[in-house]
N, C-alpha and C positions, 0 to 999 in steps of 0.2 A: 593572382598571387603566384610567386615562383614556388618551386618545390622547397627551397630553403625557408621561405616565409611560412609556408604551410607547416613544415617540420617544426619550426620554432613555436608556432601557435599551438600545435598539439602538445608540445612539451610543457605548456603552461596549464593544461587541463587538470591534471592531477599527478601525484607522485608516482603511481604505478605506471601510468602511460609514459611519463618522462623517463623513468628508469628503463623501460622496454626499448624506447626509441634510441636512447643514448648508447645502448649496448650493441646497436647495429653498426657493423663496420663495412658491409658490402654496399657500395654506392648503387648498384643495380636494384638491390632490395629496397633501399630508400626510394629510388625512382618509382618502383612498382607500387609502393604503398601510397605515394603522393602525386603521381602524374595525373590522376583523375579521381573523381568520387566513385565509390561503388555504385553501379547503376541500379536504380530501382526499375526493373523491367516489367514485362507483362505478367511475370510469375512472382514478382516481389524481388527480394534480395537473395544472392548466394555468392559466397566468397570465402577466402581463407580468413581464419580468425586472427586478430592481432590489432595493434594500434595503428591508426592512420585512416584517412578518408576512403581508401580503396580496400578496406578490410571490414570484417564483421566484428563489431564491438558494441559496448554500451551506447556510445554516442551515435553510431550509424543506425542502430536499432531504434533509439529514441527519436531520431529525425524521421525515420520512416513511419513510425507509429503516430507522431504528431501530424504528419501529412495525411495519414489514413484517417485520423480522428477528425481533422478539418474537412476532409472529403465526406465522411459520414454525416457530419453536422450540416453540411450544405445540401444533403440529399434527403434527410429524414427529419421529421418533426417529432416532438414528444420525447419519451425516454428511448435512448439508443443503447443497444447492448451488443457485446461481442463475445464470442466463445474463443478460448485459447487452449492449445495443446502443445506438447513438445515431445521430442524423441530422446534417444539415449545418448546423443552426442555431448561432448564436453561443452559446457556453458548453455546448453539448451534450456534447462530449467531456469537458470539465472536470466537469460535473455527473455524468457516468457514472463518473468516477474517484472523486468524493466518495461516491457510492452504493456503489461497490466497497469503498472504505476502511471505511465503516460496517459493511457485511456482514462483511468480513474481521475487523474488531475484535470482532465478535460470534460469531466461530468458524464462520462460514458460508463454504463454498468458493465462489469466484467464477470463472465463465468469461466473459471479456469480449472483444469485438471491439476491435481497435486501429485500425480504419478505419470510416468511416460505413457503415451497413448498413440496408436497408429493414426496416420493422416486420414484414412477413410472414416475413422471414428469421429474426427473433428469435422469432416464434411457432413456426416450425419448429424452431429451435435448442433451445428449452427442452425439447421432447419428445425430439428426436433425441439430445441428450446425457444424457437421463435426469435432468434437473434437477427440483427441487421447485417452481421458479417462474422468473419472468423479469421483467426491467425494460427498458423502452426509453425513452430520453430523446428526446422529440419533441413538437412542438405541431402535427404533421400539416400542414394547409394554412393555419394561422393566419398573420397578418402577422408581420413580422420581430421585433416587440417581444416576442413570446410565446415561451415554451418550456413543456415539459410532461414528465410522468413517469407512464408507464402500467405497471401490474403485471399479470403473467400467472400462470396456474396451471401445474401439471406437464404438462398437455396442450397448453400453448401458447395457451390461451384467456384473454382478459381476465377478471378476476374479476367475476362477476355479483353483484348486491346481497346475496344470502345470505352470501357470503364476504367481499365488500368491506366490509360493515358491521362485521364482526369486525376487519378490519384497521384500519378507522377508529377503533374503540375503542382499539386498541393505540397508534395514532398520537396520538390525543388525550391519552393518558396520559403522553406525553413532554412535560414542562412546561419543563424547563430546557434551552433550545436549546444553550447553551454547553457543557453537560456531555456531549453526545453524542460518544463516542469515535470518531475517524476514523483508521484506520491509513494510514500513508504508502503511496501506491500502489506506488512502486518497491520499497519494502521488502516489501510483500505479494507482489509478483511474485517477488522473490528468495527469500522464505520458501516459496513454492509454494502459498500459500492463494489467490492470484490467478493464473489461467492465461489467457494470450492465446489466443484461438481462431484456428485456422489456416484456410487456403483450402479445406481438405477439406470443411468444413461447408457453405459456399456451393455448392461443387460438388455435394454431395449434395442440396441444396435444388433446384438447377437440374435435376438428374436427375429429381426428382419432378415438377417443373413440366412437363418435356418428355413425361412419361408422359400428360399430359392433351392432347397434340397430337391434332388431329382431321383436319385437311386439309392435306396436304403436296404437292398437285399443283403443277406449275410454273405460274407466273403472272407477268405483266409489271407487277404492282402496284408502285407507287412510294410509299414511306413517308417522311415526315419525322417525326423523334422529338426531343423535348426533355425533358430531366430537370428543367427549371426550377430548376437549381442544386442539386438534391437527390441522393438516394441511388440513384436508378434507373439512372443512366448505365451502369454495368458490368453489373448483372444483366439489365436489359431488353435491352440490346444482345446479350448472350449468348443470351437466349431467342429473339431475332430474327435470329440469325447467318446463317441460310440465306435471308434475304429481302433485298430491295433497299431498304436503309435509309440515309438521310442524316441527319446530326446537326446540330442548331442549336448551332454552336460557341460562340456568345456565352453560352449557357445550360448548357454542358456541365459546367463545373467547379463544385465546391461554393462557395457564397457565402451566408453567413448573413444578409446584408443584402438578398438577392434583388434585386440592383440593376437588373435589366432588366425587372422586372414591378412593377405596383402591388401585387399580392398573388399569392403562389405557389399559387393555388387553382384547379384545373381547372374548378371550377364557375363561376368568374368569366368573363364573356364575353371579356375582354381578355387572359386568361392565355396564350392560344395565338397572340397577335398576331404575334410574331416567327416562329413555326412556320408560320403561314399565309402570311406574306410570302415565306418561303423556298420554300414549296410552290408558290406562284404562279410563281416563277422557274424551278422545276424541273418544273412541270406534274405534281406529285405527286398521287396519288389520295387519300391519307389523311394526316392529321396527328394525332400522339399526344403528350400531355403528362402526365407523372406528377408528383404533388405531392412535397414534400421528403422524406417518409418512404416514398414509393412504395407507398402502399396504395390510392390513388385514381388514376384515369386519365380524362382528358378527350379528346374526339375531334372532329375536323372532317373533313368528307367533301366531295370535289369532286363536284358534281352540277349539270349543265347550265351549266358554266362558272363556278359560284360555290362558295365553301367554306361549307358548312352546319355549324354547331355542333350536335352531338347532345347531348341531355340524358341524365342517368343513367338515367331511366326508359326512354328510347328504346333506348339501348345494351343495357340489361338485358333488354328484351323481345327484341331481335334476338339476343342471346346465348342466351336460352332457346330460341328457335326454331332457331338454328343447332346448338346442342349436342344438343337432343332429336331433331332430324331426322336427325342423324348417329349417334345412339346408340339409335335406336328399337328396334333388334333386341336390345339388351341391357337394356332397361327391364323392370321387374317391378312387381307390385302394391305393393312396398315403396318404389319410387322416389319421392323427395320433393323439392319446391322449397321453400325457406325464404326469406321476405322480411319486411320490416318493415311496420308498420301505416301508415306514411306513404308507402309505395311504391305506384305505380300498379298497377291490377288487370290491365292488358293482358298482362303476363308470366304472371300466374297463369292467365288465360284460355287462353293458349297451352299452358301445362303441363297444364291439365285436359284439353285436347283429345288429349293423349298419354297420359292416364290417370294422371297424377301426383297424389300427395297434396300439398296446399298447407298450409303452416304459417305463420302470422303471428306475428311477435315484436315487442317494443317496439323503439324506435329505438336503434340501437347494434349494431355487428356482434358484440359479445360474446354477444348473445342468439342469434345464428345459430350462432356457435361452440359455445355451450352445447347446442344441439339436436344438432349433430354428435356430441358426446360422449355424449348420451343414446342416440342410435341405435346407437352402437358397443356400449354396455352392454346395451341391451334387445334389439337385433337385430330390432326390429319395423319399422324404416324404414331406407332407404338414402339418404344425402344425394347429390344429383346436382348441384345448383347453388343458390347463395344470392346475393342481392344487395339493395342498398338504393338509393334514389333519389339519394343523394349521391355517385354515381360510384364506389361500392365493390362489387366482385364477387368471387366465389370459385367455382372449379370444382376438384374434388378435395379431399382432406382432409389434404394435406401441411401446411397452415396452418390455424389456427382464427381467422384474422382476414382481412379483405379483402386481396386480393393483386393489385397492379397489374402484377406480373411475368407471372403466368399469364394475367391478363386482357388484357394487351397482346398476348401471343402469339396468343390466341384471337380477339381483335378483328381482327388482321391476317390470320389464316387465314380468318376469316369474310368479310372484304372481298375477299380473293383468290378465294374460292369464288364469291361473287356476281359479281365482275368476269368470271370465266371463263364465267359464265352470262349475261353481257350486262346486269348490273344494278349499280347503286351501292347503298350501304347505305340511302340515302334511298328508292330504288325498293323495296327489300326491306321497309322500314318501311311504305310506302304499301300494299304487298300485305297486310301484317298488318292494317292499319286497314280495308282493304276486306273482310277476312274477319271481324274481331272487333269492328269499330266504332271510331270515332275517339275518342282520348283526348287532351285538352290538359292538360298538367301545368305548374305554375308554382310558384315559391317567392318570397315576400316576406320580407325580413329587416329588422327594425327594431333599430337599435343604441341602447341605453339604458345609458350608462356610469355607474359610480360608485354610491354609496349611494342617491342620488335615483333613478337608473335602476332599481336592483334593487327599490326600493319601488314604482315605477310598473309594472314588469312584474308584480309580485304583485297590484297593484290591477286591472290589465287582466284577468288570469286570473280574479280574483274576479268582476268584472263580467260576463265572458263566461260563467261558470258560472251566474250568476243570471239573466242577460238574453239570452244568446246565441240561444236558440231563437226569441225573438220578433223577431230581426233579419232573418230570412230566410223566404222562402216555400218550400213543398213539402219541409219537413224531415221525414225519415222517422224518424230516431233521433239522440239525442245520447249519445255514448259518453264517459264521464268515467273515464279510466284511473287517476285518483288513488284511485278507490274499489276498484280491482282488477277486471279483466274477463278472462274466459276463462282463469283460473288464471295470468294474467300478473302479474308484480310490479307494485305500485302505482307510478305515475309521473304527473307533472304534465303530462298531455296531454288536450286536448279534441278530439273528432272529431265533426263533424256530417255525417250522411249524408242524401242527398236521394232522393226517390222515383224519379228517373231514373237512379240509380246513381252520380251525381257525389258528391264529398265534399270537405270542407275540414278541416284539422287545425291546431290552435294549440298551440305548446309553447315554453317558454323553452329556450334553448340550455343544454346541460350544461357547456359549456366556455368560453363567451364571454358578454359582457353583451348578449345579443341575444334578441329574441322572434321566433320563426319561424312563418310561416303557409304551409301547404302547400295547394295547390289541385289537384284532379283532376276535370276537367269532361268529361262524356260528351256526344256529339252526333252526329247523322247526318252533319254536315259540320264542317269546321274553323271556318267562320264562325259556326255556331250555338253551338259550344262556346266560341268566343271571346267572343261576346255574353254568355253566362252568366258567364264568368270576369270580364269587366270590371265587370259589375253587382255581383257579390259582392265583388270587390276594392275597389270604391268604398265600399261599406258598411263593410267591415272597416277600411279606412284611416281613415275618419272616427272610428271607435270608438277606434283606437289612437293616432292623431296628434291627434285633435280635442280 
């Protein structure tokens, strides 16, 4: 069908959809909404909300859920059940009820939260309730215009490509969006095919989180916490209930417009601005901020009178050091750290010093969760900690996704431990660098929207494959993960390693119209590493923007 034919078809769906579409005057906007279907990728759906096949709306949610239902019925016998949760984003609760209605109409039992809930809680819930799968409605840390739809297996792990590709086949087989049957939500609850999950499941989750507690000595550590209008407010505060915590009130309550921040992403430098302002007034030692679905956490630390923002790589390395130093007597030859291929090596170096096995996975916490499942089946390894550079960490196996609830608890305990020993987290990090060498990590993100942007990203990746090696000096190896490396699934990632141990990686985002460039520079000093970074950064920016 042409874009015009698709446009006319969608105008026939319902009055609200027709009104929204007819109000669009920008031809590029119409092209972007209709030039393709919103792709159901390995993580599910994520996109801008609105009418059209390349948007998040009732019809694309129903199509995805019908495909997921057909997949589940092809894989499981007997009663099939799915757990559903949602975050604070606009339409998240509505979309969750659409998904519940489709599953119920297909004879699948639904357990659903009636209040916003973190993604790691959904991961826990799917396994805890013995479900065959799970769904969470969230776009994680994306801007307010976005929403998303992630699916999980019976262990609470996001589907990896082997299984996601099967779901995609079933989703693509759903051609007539208007024919997808959706049971009325209230009728489903009354009939008993939809059950609202009670507080007992969150309590069970928090009980498992607190089992990971490491350091509970008294401390005068002062903490400022912000939920950034998301799902972390209640669970994180309960996990920190024995600590001195003040809350950023203006960001405490759910707000799908995230009206006090430019972006609710802890990776962004200004996301913790209000938290830091409050910390200055209270002379707090630590600022924590969790993203809308509470699977990532950002941190700022008071050091020499200034608040220093810590990166995901830095907090990850500090957590590795903290956890392993306190668990060293319980470690064994099976103990394992799992990280992604775009995560700095400093945490791995620390883990090796404690005798841990190191496993690298592709980008995406689902691959870390997959490793946990393998270890439980094979018994040859034991998961101790997993993390990725994008502010996601997991200690314990209560969840199979990154968990900002347990991470917030451990970061605060870690800060208390170091404060009691006369150090800030920055001091502790500098001690790590003194022992293992200095690592300077950075990320550049290039936003390339629409059809033209997608084509440019593809062109850049092609050019980097063909000519990337000639751009830099002292290249040791070029790793093209699209060809399959170390038994990992094929993925569109290029990684260039240098003779001094530094590396860069280039990959398109799987969830946004972005090209991401990761840098990890090694050097005897920060100045040396920074010079290397700026040189390589300049070369790459010319290639991408030029």
